[in-house]
KEKE-3310 file (N, C-alpha, C; in steps of 0.2 Angstrom, whole numbers, plus 5000, padded with zeros to 4 digits):
npx = (5991:5987:5978:5984:5991:5982:5980:5982:5995:5994:5983:5971:5976:5984:5974:5968:5977:5979:5966:5961:5966:5961:5947:5943:5934:5936:5949:5965:5973:5988:5994:6009:6014:6007:6005:5995:5984:5977:5978:5974:5961:5955:5957:5949:5937:5934:5936:5925:5924:5936:5950:5961:5978:5988:6004:6015:6029:6029:6022:6014:6008:6000:5991:5983:5979:5972:5960:5955:5952:5943:5929:5928:5929:5933:5939:5950:5967:5979:5996:6011:6025:6040:6042:6050:6047:6036:6034:6034:6024:6013:6013:6010:5997:5991:5990:5998:5999:5995:5984:5986:5998:6004:6015:6020:6032:6036:6041:6030:6016:6012:6024:6032:6025:6024:6033:6042:6048:6059:6061:6059:6067:6063:6059:6064:6070:6071:6085:6080:6072:6069:6058:6052:6050:6054:6065:6083:6095:6097:6096:6104:6114:6120:6126:6135:6143:6148:6162:6171:6174:6164:6152:6153:6152:6139:6131:6135:6130:6117:6111:6115:6124:6134:6143:6148:6160:6164:6153:6153:6166:6163:6154:6161:6170:6162:6155:6164:6166:6153:6140:6128:6111:6099:6089:6090:6103:6110:6105:6109:6123:6125:6121:6131:6142:6141:6146:6142:6136:6130:6120:6110:6103:6090:6081:6079:6095:6098:6091:6096:6105:6097:6089:6098:6102:6090:6088:6099:6097:6085:6088:6083:6085:6091:6081:6071:6077:6076:6062:6055:6057:6052:6039:6035:6036:6026:6015:6000:5996:5992:5991:5994:6007:6010:6021:6026:6038:6050:6063:6078:6086:6077:6068:6076:6080:6067:6064:6074:6071:6059:6062:6070:6061:6053:6060:6066:6075:6082:6096:6104:6099:6091:6079:6066:6059:6060:6048:6053:6061:6054:6047:6042:6035:6024:6026:6017:6017:6024:6040:6043:6028:6022:6015:6001:6001:5990:5988:6000:5999:5989:5994:6008:6017:6017:6025:6039:6035:6036:6029:6028:6021:6017:6013:6010:6013:6016:6020:6033:6046:6054)
npy = (4661:4653:4654:4663:4657:4656:4668:4677:4687:4705:4704:4711:4722:4715:4709:4721:4727:4718:4718:4726:4719:4706:4706:4705:4696:4679:4679:4673:4668:4667:4659:4658:4653:4643:4638:4637:4640:4652:4665:4661:4656:4668:4675:4667:4669:4683:4686:4680:4676:4672:4660:4649:4645:4636:4635:4624:4618:4610:4595:4592:4604:4606:4596:4600:4613:4609:4603:4614:4622:4614:4617:4626:4619:4615:4627:4630:4625:4614:4613:4603:4610:4620:4638:4643:4635:4640:4645:4632:4625:4633:4632:4618:4618:4625:4639:4651:4664:4675:4685:4689:4688:4681:4682:4675:4676:4672:4659:4646:4646:4634:4626:4632:4630:4616:4606:4596:4599:4608:4621:4631:4641:4641:4629:4613:4602:4591:4595:4599:4607:4607:4612:4604:4589:4578:4578:4584:4591:4591:4603:4599:4591:4601:4609:4599:4595:4605:4615:4625:4639:4640:4639:4651:4660:4658:4661:4675:4680:4676:4677:4688:4689:4696:4690:4679:4672:4668:4660:4650:4644:4639:4630:4621:4616:4609:4600:4591:4584:4578:4575:4587:4586:4591:4606:4613:4612:4619:4632:4634:4634:4645:4655:4655:4658:4671:4688:4698:4710:4708:4700:4707:4714:4714:4702:4684:4677:4667:4668:4674:4664:4653:4658:4659:4646:4640:4646:4642:4628:4626:4633:4646:4660:4658:4652:4662:4672:4667:4665:4678:4686:4677:4676:4690:4690:4681:4688:4694:4709:4722:4714:4710:4710:4705:4705:4698:4700:4695:4698:4708:4703:4696:4706:4716:4709:4708:4721:4725:4718:4723:4737:4737:4733:4744:4754:4764:4757:4764:4770:4785:4801:4800:4807:4802:4789:4773:4759:4747:4750:4755:4756:4741:4739:4746:4753:4749:4752:4763:4762:4750:4743:4743:4733:4738:4745:4740:4728:4721:4720:4711:4700:4694:4688:4696:4707:4709:4710:4716:4724:4724:4730:4728:4732:4725:4735:4734:4724:4713:4717:4707)
npz = (5833:5823:5813:5805:5795:5785:5779:5765:5759:5757:5749:5744:5737:5727:5720:5715:5707:5697:5692:5680:5669:5671:5671:5659:5646:5645:5650:5656:5670:5679:5694:5700:5712:5720:5734:5748:5741:5744:5737:5724:5726:5729:5717:5708:5713:5713:5700:5690:5677:5673:5669:5678:5679:5690:5698:5707:5716:5726:5731:5741:5744:5733:5734:5745:5741:5730:5735:5741:5730:5723:5721:5711:5699:5682:5680:5686:5684:5690:5692:5694:5695:5694:5695:5684:5674:5667:5653:5646:5652:5649:5635:5634:5638:5629:5630:5627:5629:5642:5653:5666:5679:5694:5707:5723:5733:5746:5758:5758:5770:5775:5774:5783:5794:5796:5806:5802:5790:5792:5789:5798:5811:5824:5829:5833:5820:5806:5796:5781:5771:5757:5744:5735:5740:5733:5726:5723:5734:5752:5766:5776:5769:5762:5772:5778:5767:5758:5753:5764:5759:5749:5757:5765:5754:5751:5762:5763:5751:5749:5762:5766:5777:5788:5797:5791:5790:5803:5807:5798:5801:5813:5810:5801:5811:5819:5811:5809:5820:5821:5809:5804:5807:5812:5816:5828:5833:5824:5826:5839:5838:5829:5838:5848:5840:5836:5839:5854:5850:5838:5840:5846:5837:5824:5826:5827:5828:5819:5808:5795:5791:5789:5779:5769:5767:5763:5751:5743:5743:5736:5724:5722:5718:5706:5699:5699:5692:5679:5679:5680:5669:5659:5663:5661:5647:5643:5645:5637:5627:5637:5647:5665:5678:5695:5708:5724:5735:5748:5753:5751:5740:5731:5728:5722:5710:5704:5702:5693:5681:5678:5677:5666:5656:5656:5651:5637:5624:5614:5605:5610:5605:5594:5583:5581:5590:5585:5584:5589:5599:5609:5626:5634:5645:5657:5673:5687:5700:5712:5715:5727:5734:5751:5764:5774:5791:5798:5792:5795:5808:5809:5802:5804:5795:5784:5786:5780:5767:5749:5736:5718:5703:5685:5668:5652:5638:5625:5611:5610:5598:5588)
capx = (5992:5986:5974:5988:5993:5977:5979:5987:5998:5992:5978:5967:5981:5986:5968:5966:5983:5977:5959:5959:5967:5957:5940:5941:5931:5941:5956:5969:5978:5993:5997:6015:6016:6000:6005:5989:5979:5973:5978:5971:5954:5952:5957:5944:5930:5933:5935:5921:5925:5943:5952:5967:5983:5992:6010:6019:6034:6028:6016:6009:6004:5996:5985:5979:5976:5967:5954:5952:5949:5939:5922:5929:5929:5938:5941:5957:5972:5985:6002:6017:6031:6044:6039:6053:6045:6030:6033:6033:6017:6008:6013:6007:5990:5988:5988:6005:5998:5990:5982:5988:6003:6005:6021:6020:6039:6037:6040:6023:6015:6012:6030:6035:6021:6025:6039:6046:6051:6065:6062:6058:6072:6060:6058:6069:6067:6077:6087:6078:6071:6067:6051:6049:6054:6055:6071:6088:6099:6094:6100:6109:6119:6124:6130:6140:6148:6151:6168:6170:6173:6157:6147:6154:6149:6131:6129:6135:6126:6110:6109:6118:6126:6141:6147:6148:6166:6163:6148:6156:6172:6160:6150:6166:6173:6157:6153:6170:6164:6147:6137:6122:6105:6093:6090:6091:6110:6113:6103:6113:6130:6125:6120:6137:6147:6140:6148:6136:6133:6127:6114:6105:6099:6087:6077:6083:6102:6099:6087:6100:6108:6092:6087:6103:6102:6084:6089:6103:6094:6079:6090:6078:6087:6093:6075:6068:6081:6073:6055:6052:6057:6048:6032:6034:6036:6020:6009:5998:5995:5987:5992:5998:6010:6011:6026:6027:6045:6051:6069:6080:6088:6072:6065:6081:6079:6061:6065:6079:6068:6053:6065:6073:6056:6050:6065:6067:6082:6085:6102:6103:6099:6086:6073:6060:6061:6057:6044:6056:6065:6049:6046:6037:6031:6022:6026:6010:6019:6030:6045:6039:6023:6023:6009:5999:6002:5985:5989:6006:5997:5985:5997:6015:6021:6017:6029:6044:6033:6037:6025:6029:6017:6019:6008:6013:6010:6019:6022:6041:6047:6060)
capy = (4663:4647:4657:4668:4653:4656:4675:4679:4694:4710:4701:4715:4726:4711:4709:4727:4728:4713:4718:4728:4714:4699:4707:4704:4690:4674:4680:4668:4671:4662:4659:4655:4651:4642:4637:4634:4642:4658:4670:4658:4656:4675:4677:4664:4672:4690:4686:4674:4674:4670:4654:4650:4640:4637:4630:4623:4612:4606:4591:4592:4610:4605:4592:4604:4618:4606:4602:4620:4625:4609:4620:4630:4614:4615:4634:4630:4619:4614:4609:4602:4613:4626:4643:4645:4631:4643:4644:4625:4624:4637:4629:4612:4620:4629:4646:4654:4671:4676:4691:4691:4683:4683:4678:4677:4672:4669:4652:4644:4646:4627:4623:4635:4628:4609:4606:4591:4601:4611:4628:4636:4640:4642:4623:4608:4598:4588:4601:4597:4614:4606:4614:4598:4584:4572:4579:4588:4590:4594:4608:4596:4589:4607:4610:4594:4593:4610:4618:4631:4645:4640:4641:4658:4664:4657:4665:4682:4682:4674:4678:4695:4688:4699:4686:4672:4668:4665:4655:4644:4641:4635:4624:4616:4613:4605:4594:4586:4579:4574:4578:4591:4583:4595:4613:4616:4612:4624:4638:4635:4635:4652:4660:4655:4660:4678:4693:4700:4716:4706:4696:4712:4717:4710:4696:4678:4677:4661:4670:4675:4658:4649:4660:4657:4638:4639:4649:4637:4621:4627:4637:4651:4666:4656:4651:4668:4676:4665:4665:4684:4688:4672:4678:4696:4687:4677:4692:4697:4716:4724:4709:4713:4705:4707:4701:4700:4697:4696:4700:4713:4700:4695:4713:4719:4705:4710:4728:4726:4716:4728:4743:4736:4733:4750:4759:4764:4754:4767:4774:4792:4806:4798:4812:4798:4782:4767:4755:4741:4753:4758:4752:4736:4738:4752:4751:4751:4754:4768:4758:4744:4745:4740:4731:4743:4743:4736:4721:4718:4718:4705:4694:4696:4686:4701:4712:4710:4710:4721:4722:4728:4728:4731:4731:4725:4740:4734:4717:4713:4717:4703)
capz = (5826:5818:5807:5800:5789:5779:5777:5760:5760:5752:5744:5740:5733:5722:5715:5712:5702:5691:5689:5673:5664:5672:5670:5652:5645:5642:5653:5659:5676:5682:5700:5700:5718:5723:5741:5751:5737:5746:5732:5719:5728:5729:5710:5705:5716:5711:5692:5688:5670:5672:5670:5682:5679:5696:5698:5714:5716:5732:5730:5747:5743:5727:5736:5750:5737:5725:5739:5742:5723:5719:5719:5704:5694:5677:5679:5689:5682:5695:5689:5698:5691:5696:5691:5678:5668:5665:5646:5644:5655:5645:5629:5634:5639:5623:5631:5627:5631:5647:5655:5673:5682:5701:5711:5730:5734:5752:5759:5760:5777:5776:5774:5789:5800:5797:5809:5799:5784:5793:5787:5803:5816:5830:5832:5831:5815:5802:5791:5775:5767:5750:5743:5732:5743:5729:5722:5725:5741:5758:5769:5780:5765:5760:5778:5779:5762:5755:5755:5768:5755:5746:5763:5766:5749:5751:5768:5762:5745:5750:5769:5768:5784:5789:5801:5788:5791:5810:5807:5794:5805:5818:5806:5799:5817:5822:5807:5809:5826:5820:5804:5806:5805:5814:5816:5834:5834:5820:5829:5845:5836:5827:5843:5851:5836:5835:5844:5857:5847:5832:5843:5848:5831:5819:5827:5828:5824:5814:5802:5789:5789:5787:5772:5764:5765:5759:5744:5740:5742:5731:5718:5722:5714:5699:5696:5699:5687:5673:5679:5680:5662:5656:5664:5657:5640:5642:5645:5631:5627:5642:5653:5671:5683:5702:5712:5731:5737:5755:5755:5746:5734:5727:5726:5717:5704:5701:5700:5687:5676:5677:5675:5659:5652:5656:5648:5630:5622:5608:5605:5612:5600:5588:5583:5582:5592:5581:5588:5592:5605:5614:5632:5633:5651:5661:5680:5691:5707:5713:5719:5730:5739:5758:5768:5779:5798:5801:5789:5798:5815:5809:5799:5805:5790:5779:5788:5775:5760:5745:5730:5712:5697:5679:5663:5646:5634:5618:5610:5608:5591:5588)
cpx = (5990:5982:5978:5991:5988:5976:5984:5989:5996:5987:5974:5970:5983:5980:5967:5971:5981:5971:5958:5961:5963:5950:5938:5938:5937:5948:5959:5974:5982:5995:6003:6018:6010:6000:5998:5983:5975:5972:5973:5963:5951:5952:5951:5937:5929:5932:5932:5922:5932:5945:5959:5972:5988:5998:6012:6023:6033:6021:6011:6005:5999:5990:5981:5975:5970:5960:5951:5949:5944:5932:5922:5929:5935:5941:5949:5961:5978:5990:6008:6023:6034:6042:6043:6051:6038:6029:6031:6026:6012:6007:6009:5999:5987:5986:5995:6005:5993:5989:5985:5993:6004:6010:6020:6026:6040:6037:6033:6022:6015:6019:6033:6031:6022:6032:6044:6050:6058:6066:6062:6064:6069:6059:6063:6066:6073:6078:6086:6078:6070:6060:6048:6054:6056:6062:6076:6091:6096:6099:6106:6115:6123:6129:6136:6145:6151:6157:6167:6169:6166:6152:6147:6151:6141:6128:6129:6130:6119:6107:6111:6120:6133:6146:6148:6154:6166:6159:6150:6162:6169:6157:6155:6169:6168:6155:6158:6168:6158:6143:6130:6116:6098:6094:6092:6099:6113:6111:6108:6120:6130:6125:6127:6143:6147:6143:6142:6132:6128:6120:6109:6101:6096:6084:6082:6090:6103:6095:6091:6103:6103:6089:6092:6103:6096:6085:6093:6100:6089:6081:6085:6079:6088:6086:6071:6071:6078:6066:6052:6052:6053:6041:6030:6032:6029:6014:6007:5997:5990:5987:5996:6001:6011:6016:6027:6034:6046:6058:6073:6083:6083:6069:6070:6080:6073:6061:6069:6075:6062:6056:6067:6067:6052:6054:6065:6074:6085:6091:6100:6103:6095:6081:6067:6062:6057:6053:6048:6060:6060:6049:6041:6032:6030:6022:6020:6011:6024:6035:6041:6034:6024:6016:6007:6000:5997:5986:5995:6003:5992:5988:6005:6020:6021:6022:6035:6042:6034:6033:6026:6024:6019:6014:6011:6009:6012:6021:6030:6041:6054:6065)
cpy = (4658:4650:4661:4664:4653:4663:4676:4686:4699:4708:4706:4720:4722:4711:4715:4729:4724:4714:4720:4723:4707:4700:4706:4697:4685:4675:4674:4671:4665:4663:4655:4651:4649:4641:4634:4636:4648:4663:4667:4658:4663:4677:4674:4667:4679:4690:4680:4671:4671:4663:4654:4644:4641:4632:4630:4617:4608:4602:4591:4599:4609:4601:4596:4609:4615:4605:4609:4623:4620:4613:4624:4625:4615:4622:4634:4623:4620:4610:4609:4604:4618:4631:4645:4641:4634:4643:4637:4624:4627:4634:4623:4613:4623:4636:4650:4661:4672:4683:4694:4685:4686:4679:4680:4673:4670:4662:4651:4643:4638:4624:4626:4632:4620:4608:4601:4593:4605:4618:4633:4635:4640:4635:4618:4603:4596:4594:4598:4604:4613:4608:4608:4593:4578:4573:4584:4587:4594:4599:4605:4594:4596:4609:4605:4593:4599:4613:4624:4638:4646:4642:4648:4662:4664:4661:4673:4684:4681:4676:4685:4695:4691:4695:4679:4668:4665:4659:4649:4641:4637:4629:4619:4612:4607:4599:4589:4581:4575:4578:4582:4587:4587:4602:4616:4617:4618:4631:4640:4637:4643:4657:4660:4658:4668:4682:4696:4706:4713:4702:4701:4715:4712:4703:4690:4678:4672:4663:4670:4669:4653:4651:4658:4650:4637:4641:4644:4631:4621:4631:4643:4657:4664:4655:4657:4672:4673:4666:4672:4687:4684:4674:4685:4694:4684:4682:4695:4705:4718:4720:4713:4708:4709:4702:4703:4696:4699:4697:4704:4709:4699:4701:4716:4716:4708:4717:4729:4724:4721:4735:4743:4736:4739:4756:4758:4761:4758:4770:4781:4796:4805:4803:4808:4791:4777:4762:4750:4744:4755:4754:4747:4736:4745:4750:4754:4753:4759:4765:4752:4746:4741:4738:4737:4740:4739:4728:4717:4716:4712:4699:4696:4694:4691:4706:4714:4711:4716:4719:4727:4725:4731:4728:4730:4730:4739:4727:4718:4713:4713:4706)
cpz = (5821:5812:5802:5794:5783:5776:5771:5760:5755:5747:5740:5735:5726:5717:5712:5706:5696:5688:5682:5668:5665:5672:5663:5651:5642:5645:5656:5664:5678:5689:5700:5706:5722:5730:5743:5747:5739:5740:5726:5720:5727:5721:5707:5707:5713:5703:5689:5681:5668:5673:5674:5680:5686:5696:5706:5713:5721:5731:5735:5747:5738:5730:5741:5745:5732:5729:5739:5736:5720:5717:5713:5698:5689:5676:5682:5686:5686:5692:5693:5694:5695:5692:5685:5672:5665:5657:5644:5646:5651:5638:5628:5635:5634:5625:5632:5630:5636:5649:5662:5676:5689:5704:5718:5732:5741:5753:5761:5767:5779:5778:5781:5795:5801:5799:5805:5793:5785:5791:5792:5808:5823:5834:5830:5826:5810:5797:5784:5770:5760:5749:5739:5735:5739:5725:5725:5732:5746:5761:5773:5775:5763:5766:5779:5774:5758:5757:5759:5764:5752:5751:5764:5761:5749:5757:5767:5756:5746:5757:5771:5775:5784:5793:5798:5790:5798:5810:5804:5798:5810:5815:5805:5805:5819:5818:5807:5815:5824:5814:5807:5803:5807:5815:5822:5835:5830:5823:5835:5843:5833:5833:5847:5847:5835:5841:5847:5853:5841:5834:5845:5843:5827:5820:5828:5824:5819:5808:5795:5786:5786:5780:5767:5762:5761:5752:5740:5738:5736:5725:5717:5717:5707:5695:5695:5693:5680:5673:5678:5672:5658:5657:5661:5649:5638:5643:5638:5632:5632:5648:5659:5675:5689:5705:5719:5733:5745:5757:5749:5740:5729:5724:5721:5710:5700:5698:5694:5681:5673:5674:5668:5654:5651:5653:5640:5629:5616:5610:5606:5605:5594:5589:5584:5585:5589:5586:5592:5598:5610:5620:5631:5639:5654:5668:5683:5698:5707:5717:5721:5735:5745:5760:5773:5786:5800:5798:5793:5805:5815:5806:5799:5799:5784:5780:5782:5768:5756:5738:5724:5707:5691:5674:5656:5641:5627:5617:5609:5601:5590:5582)
residu = (MET:SER:ASN:SER:ARG:HIS:VAL:PRO:VAL:MET:LEU:GLN:ARG:CYS:LEU:ASP:LEU:LEU:ALA:PRO:ALA:LEU:GLU:ARG:PRO:GLY:ALA:VAL:ALA:VAL:ASP:CYS:THR:LEU:GLY:LEU:GLY:GLY:HIS:SER:GLU:ALA:LEU:LEU:THR:ARG:PHE:PRO:GLU:ALA:ARG:LEU:VAL:ALA:LEU:ASP:ARG:ASP:LYS:GLU:ALA:LEU:ARG:HIS:ALA:GLY:GLU:ARG:LEU:ALA:PRO:PHE:GLY:ASP:ARG:ALA:THR:LEU:VAL:HIS:ALA:VAL:TYR:ASP:GLU:LEU:PRO:ASP:VAL:LEU:GLN:ARG:LEU:GLY:ALA:PRO:ARG:VAL:GLN:GLY:VAL:LEU:PHE:ASP:LEU:GLY:VAL:SER:SER:MET:GLN:LEU:ASP:GLU:ALA:GLY:ARG:GLY:PHE:ALA:TYR:ALA:GLN:ASP:ALA:PRO:LEU:ASP:MET:ARG:MET:ASP:GLN:SER:THR:GLY:ILE:SER:ALA:ALA:GLU:VAL:LEU:ASN:THR:TYR:ALA:PRO:GLY:GLU:LEU:VAL:ARG:ILE:LEU:ARG:ALA:TYR:GLY:GLU:GLU:LYS:GLN:ALA:LYS:ARG:ILE:VAL:ALA:ALA:ILE:VAL:ARG:GLU:ARG:GLU:LYS:GLU:PRO:PHE:THR:THR:SER:ALA:ARG:LEU:VAL:GLU:LEU:ILE:ARG:ASP:ALA:LEU:PRO:GLN:ALA:ALA:LYS:ARG:THR:GLY:GLY:ASN:PRO:ALA:LYS:ARG:THR:PHE:GLN:ALA:LEU:ARG:ILE:GLU:VAL:ASN:GLY:GLU:LEU:ALA:VAL:LEU:GLU:ARG:ALA:ILE:PRO:ALA:ALA:VAL:GLN:ALA:LEU:GLY:LEU:GLY:GLY:ARG:ILE:ALA:VAL:LEU:SER:TYR:HIS:SER:LEU:GLU:ASP:ARG:LEU:VAL:LYS:GLN:VAL:PHE:ALA:ALA:GLY:ALA:ALA:SER:THR:ALA:PRO:PRO:GLY:LEU:PRO:VAL:VAL:PRO:GLU:ARG:TYR:GLN:PRO:ARG:LEU:LYS:LEU:LEU:THR:ARG:GLY:ALA:GLU:LEU:PRO:THR:GLU:GLU:GLU:ILE:ALA:GLU:ASN:ARG:ARG:ALA:ALA:PRO:ALA:ARG:LEU:ARG:GLY:ALA:GLU:ARG:ILE:ARG:GLU:SER:VAL:GLU)
# end
């Protein structure tokens, strides 16, 4: 499956959603999650008039993608930033309004494939999980230092793990003997802690705990809560946004922001709705769109993907 790391998820559909906005002369597109640069390369190729701003918090990803996008010269601007910093980045670049924004919220294939990063539960690796390895605390520190109640909260909220209490009791017992450093010991502990029935469903039993730790270490949901409204705000009239999410927590957040933008905020009963209450967004997808079966067969990482799109149809009236 080594080539699967280079296959961007739902690529064609993302490009089609953004096309009406990015075919305009002078369009600026933002790839908020550059990763290995697959989506960015496709955007620059398909829309030869467009300029691209691409963000990533992972310096290693920026280096790889920089090489890949070098042929496009100054049409691509790569920035080391977390995506909730989007408004500042655009301000600095003198492009506060853009025509297209793309988010691909999956963990970058590179981070999953490089054993030393500790994202994957299938191989033994240091428990790090930081997307930007120059800052913040690692997954090992979370496991070794957080209070039991806090760990239970994280596993429930971010991993939707029903057995959180059992798993945390085992973690606390084990960490007193010896702090956690690598992923294999955690995976084994989770397997032992779960009742038989819980092991039979839903793939690797460690999956939900690893997801929860990754979200906590990188502050992913808090960042996303700020980033999606900021990205909608940055869209010019007729601008479009496409967001790929990979678990229900992310998808719910995106859905809420889009739904709020697409709703009228007028008090009920007004005979004519004033401009300031009119919806600012038009939804471009009915619910969340899923990848096709063919795509999932070719690229297993596409399986959990959910795509939502929206178009800016009205300026905000402050």
